[in-house]
Each structure stands twice: as structure tokens, then as C-alpha cells.
N, C-alpha and C positions, 0 to 999 in steps of 0.2 A: 510603233512601225511605220504610222501614216505618218510623223512628223517627216521622216527620213525622205518617205515617198516623193510629200509635197517640195521639199527641201530639192532634191532631187530633180523634181520636175521643173522647180523654179529656176536652178541652175541651166538646166539647157534651152529653158523658153529664156533668160536673161542673153546667153550665146545665140541664139537664134537673133535675136532682136538686134543686139549689135551689129552682127555681122549681117545682117540684112540692111541696115544703114551704111554700111562699109561698101558693101558691093552685092546688091538685090540677087543677082545671077549668082552667086558663090553656091556650088554644090554643096559645101557641109551647111548651107540650113539644112537640108537633107538628114544628114547624121544627126542635129539638134530633133528635128522631128523624131525619127527613129528613137532617139534615147526616150522622147517624148511619149512615145506608143509604147514603148517597154514598160515605163513607167505605170501609163492609165492601165493597160492592160494586169499587170502587177495587181491594182487597186479593183479588178474587176468591172472598170469603167470601158466595156469592149465595144461600143459605139465610140467614143472620143480615141480611142487606141486607134482602131480601123480607118478612121477620119486623120489622122497622123501617119497611118502611114502610109495611105494612097498619097499626103503630100510626098514625104517622103521617097516614096518611088516617082513619081511624076517628076523629082528634082535630078533622081539617080539617073533615071530613063534618058534627061533631057543634057545633062553632064557628061554621063559615061556610054550614055548605049543601052541596047536592052539585052546583050549578052556578054557585057563586062561582069568579071568575075565580083565587083564589088556590091553586085547586086545580090550576090547570095543573102548575105544578112538583114537584105529587109523581107526577101522570099520568106526565111526561116521566122523573122518575126511574123509576116503575115499568116504563115502556119501556126505558130503560137497561138496567135488571136483567134483562129478559126478555130482549133482545138478547145479554147476555152468556152469557146460559145458552142460548143458541141455540132459545130459545123465539120466533120469529120472529112465529108468527099473532097469540099475546099482544101482543107490542113492538107490533105493528101496531095491535093495535086500541088500546092505552098513549098511542100516538102520535095515532091519531085522537080520541081523547079529548083530549087537551091542542088538537086544532085545534079542535076544536067548539065548548069554552070558551072559546078565544080569537077565535074566531070571532063567538060571541054579545056579546061583550066589545071591538067595535072600538079603542076608544082604547088599550086594554092592546097595547103594542108594544113591542119591545126584546126585551130578552134572553133572557125565555122563547119568545119565536117562534123567534129564534137558536138556541136548546137543542131545540128542535121540530123545525124544518128539518134541523137535525144529526143527530139522531137517526133522523129518516125517511131522511134521506141514508145515514148507516151499514148503516142496515136493505136498504136498496136494494142497497147494493154487498153484503151478506151472500147476499141474493138472486141476485146476478149481473145485478142491473138498473141497469146501468152510466151509462144515458142519462137513468133516471130518478133516479138520485142524483147526476147531474151539475146536475140541475133543482132537486133539494133545497138542495142546498151553496150554489147559485147564487142561491138565495132565502134563505137565510142572510147572505150576501154581501151582497148591497142593502141588507138591512134595516143588518147592521154599517156600511155605507158611508153610510146617512140618517143613523144615531146619528153619526158622525163620529168612528167607533171605531178605534183605530189600536194600541191596546197592550193590548186585552184579551183574555187567554191564549185563548179561544175562537175570537179571528181565526186564530190560528194554527191551532186543531183545523180550520175550515171548511175553510183552504188545504190540511192535508193531505187532508182528506178530496174537497176538488176533484183534487187532484193522482192523487191514489189511481185516482178515476173516471177522471179523462184518460189516465190509465196502460192500464187493462183496455180503455178503447176506441181503445188504440194513437193516442193524441193527443199525442205527446213533446212539443212546444212548450204545450199545455196544462200538463202533469204537469210540466216543467220550471219553468214561471212561477211555480205555486201551492206544487211544492214549495221552490225556493229564497227566496220568497217567507217560507214556516215557519221556515226556517232563517236569514233573515238578522233575525229578528223575534225568535229566541231569541237573537242575539248568538254 
């Protein structure tokens, strides 16, 4: 698994370097830094992930302004990094920022909204707010169903979140149902 993270990181880094050579002002450099931040966060290298997400956000802000819907993904990733670092107040702030941006751009639905709801659900679990977690994960699942998404990896993440929330609420049927769906999807 670690080899794949390093390979992914290397691809993002190469794309960032090549893009910078062609056009140092290119906003796409921020997208590369965003991918690199996600990779480092998945590896638990939160300080480096934080530095990379700040680079990405600066690039996005410069290229798109602060209120663009394109700032949703960086806000979600920053929330995920804060959540992994157990900085729950910061995580809540970043997820709320993503929610506000999405609210201002109602036509933007889909995966960014799913990631935001999943992040808020994971935060609620970390805070022992299991009913709130259920609401968040169910919101994500509703959007995935509207999209007719059946094979997105985020679908399994949402089901696992629901199973976990139901487990802590001692709702065995819901826990088993969503845990089974996630396992079946993974083959």
C-alpha cells in the first residue's frame, strides 16, 4: 500500500513540476498540491499534508477567488486533515466552509457534497454524536443514489460510516446491513 501512495505522490509532484515549467502561474499546480496533500494525509504525514493544502488553497484563491465552488475540495481536504489530527473545531470550520460554498452554488452537486457529508459524519462520530453522524452519512448516500453511483469507492466509505454510526447507537440491523454492503462491494 505504501508503494502506491509514493507512486501517486510522485505522479502529482511530476505533474506539478512540469506545469510550473510551462506556466508558473497555472492554477493546476494547486490541483497537484491538493492530490499530494491527500496522499500525505492518507499516510498520516499531517504536517506535510497541511503545508501542501495551504499551497493548494493559495493557488486556488489566486486563480478563482475565495467564493468559487472550486474551493470546495480544498476545504474538504483541509477538514479531513484536521479531523485526522484530532483538531475537531478546525475540522468543523473547514467542513462548514465547504457547505457554505456549496450552498452558494446550488447547481454543484455530486461528489464534493458527498465528501463534505462524509467528513461531517466522521467528525460527528469522533465527537460521539452518533445520531448526527447517521444524518450526515444518510445525506451522502441520498446524493450517491441520486447519481445512480454503484461502484464509486466513496459509496463503500459512506456505508462504513453508516455501519459505524449504527453500531454505536446499538442498532444492529443497520450496522450489519451497511457493513455487508461495503464488504460485498469490495468483493
